[in-house]
C-alpha beads as a LAMMPS data file, in Angstrom:
LAMMPS data file: protein, C-alpha beads

81 atoms
80 bonds

1 atom types
1 bond types

-500.0 500.0 xlo xhi
-500.0 500.0 ylo yhi
-500.0 500.0 zlo zhi

Masses

1 110.0

Atoms # bond

1 1 1 -241.663 452.565 3.916
2 1 1 -238.091 451.364 3.441
3 1 1 -235.782 451.940 6.442
4 1 1 -232.016 451.563 6.289
5 1 1 -230.606 450.756 9.739
6 1 1 -226.921 451.443 10.385
7 1 1 -225.141 450.873 13.698
8 1 1 -221.687 451.074 15.234
9 1 1 -220.245 453.462 12.656
10 1 1 -217.599 454.708 15.121
11 1 1 -216.872 457.761 12.956
12 1 1 -213.480 459.308 13.711
13 1 1 -212.913 461.769 10.856
14 1 1 -215.195 464.169 8.987
15 1 1 -214.950 462.323 5.682
16 1 1 -214.302 458.912 7.131
17 1 1 -214.666 455.596 5.387
18 1 1 -217.829 454.984 7.404
19 1 1 -219.545 458.095 6.035
20 1 1 -218.471 457.241 2.477
21 1 1 -219.836 453.725 2.916
22 1 1 -223.102 455.088 4.315
23 1 1 -223.415 457.408 1.296
24 1 1 -222.851 454.469 -1.068
25 1 1 -225.414 452.283 0.722
26 1 1 -228.012 455.073 0.678
27 1 1 -227.489 455.605 -3.061
28 1 1 -227.755 451.869 -3.728
29 1 1 -230.795 451.125 -1.553
30 1 1 -232.699 454.464 -1.786
31 1 1 -234.375 454.190 1.633
32 1 1 -237.136 456.488 2.851
33 1 1 -235.415 456.864 6.236
34 1 1 -231.942 456.182 7.639
35 1 1 -231.834 454.987 11.256
36 1 1 -228.427 455.051 12.961
37 1 1 -228.663 452.908 16.076
38 1 1 -225.930 454.023 18.448
39 1 1 -222.134 454.293 18.582
40 1 1 -222.230 456.821 15.770
41 1 1 -218.833 458.269 16.646
42 1 1 -215.799 457.878 18.836
43 1 1 -214.881 460.361 21.549
44 1 1 -212.642 463.391 21.044
45 1 1 -213.889 464.570 17.681
46 1 1 -214.226 468.252 16.895
47 1 1 -217.113 468.133 14.428
48 1 1 -220.731 467.033 14.534
49 1 1 -221.076 463.628 12.824
50 1 1 -224.844 464.029 12.791
51 1 1 -224.407 467.057 10.534
52 1 1 -222.289 464.927 8.176
53 1 1 -224.918 462.177 8.175
54 1 1 -227.642 464.736 7.426
55 1 1 -225.947 465.273 4.060
56 1 1 -227.242 461.857 2.996
57 1 1 -230.265 463.699 1.519
58 1 1 -232.651 461.422 3.392
59 1 1 -234.293 461.819 6.780
60 1 1 -231.809 460.533 9.381
61 1 1 -232.684 459.488 12.926
62 1 1 -229.833 458.776 15.339
63 1 1 -229.591 457.627 18.905
64 1 1 -226.605 457.697 21.213
65 1 1 -224.682 454.566 22.187
66 1 1 -222.137 453.977 24.905
67 1 1 -219.244 455.368 22.827
68 1 1 -220.846 458.803 22.704
69 1 1 -220.544 458.903 26.501
70 1 1 -217.430 456.759 27.047
71 1 1 -215.092 459.655 27.881
72 1 1 -217.562 462.410 28.679
73 1 1 -220.524 463.118 30.887
74 1 1 -224.080 462.932 29.633
75 1 1 -224.432 466.693 30.090
76 1 1 -221.292 467.507 28.053
77 1 1 -222.281 465.127 25.271
78 1 1 -225.818 466.509 25.058
79 1 1 -224.573 470.111 25.045
80 1 1 -222.085 469.327 22.237
81 1 1 -224.965 468.269 20.008

Bonds

1 1 1 2
2 1 2 3
3 1 3 4
4 1 4 5
5 1 5 6
6 1 6 7
7 1 7 8
8 1 8 9
9 1 9 10
10 1 10 11
11 1 11 12
12 1 12 13
13 1 13 14
14 1 14 15
15 1 15 16
16 1 16 17
17 1 17 18
18 1 18 19
19 1 19 20
20 1 20 21
21 1 21 22
22 1 22 23
23 1 23 24
24 1 24 25
25 1 25 26
26 1 26 27
27 1 27 28
28 1 28 29
29 1 29 30
30 1 30 31
31 1 31 32
32 1 32 33
33 1 33 34
34 1 34 35
35 1 35 36
36 1 36 37
37 1 37 38
38 1 38 39
39 1 39 40
40 1 40 41
41 1 41 42
42 1 42 43
43 1 43 44
44 1 44 45
45 1 45 46
46 1 46 47
47 1 47 48
48 1 48 49
49 1 49 50
50 1 50 51
51 1 51 52
52 1 52 53
53 1 53 54
54 1 54 55
55 1 55 56
56 1 56 57
57 1 57 58
58 1 58 59
59 1 59 60
60 1 60 61
61 1 61 62
62 1 62 63
63 1 63 64
64 1 64 65
65 1 65 66
66 1 66 67
67 1 67 68
68 1 68 69
69 1 69 70
70 1 70 71
71 1 71 72
72 1 72 73
73 1 73 74
74 1 74 75
75 1 75 76
76 1 76 77
77 1 77 78
78 1 78 79
79 1 79 80
80 1 80 81
């Protein structure tokens, strides 16, 4: 099984450079699974970056990092997603 591990994307816009780069890497490497290891996005965004990453057409597993909680409570962050 080939796993692509991405971390610290710090996504700030729906079609950000980070998502475009992730799409390009997935196309180039053709992994079986994409693992995003924390700090997926910055605070104060009004869209779900995990939904954007799910468009990679591969299974995607994400975990939260400190930036997901930097300006919000754990409860608010969990309820947003």
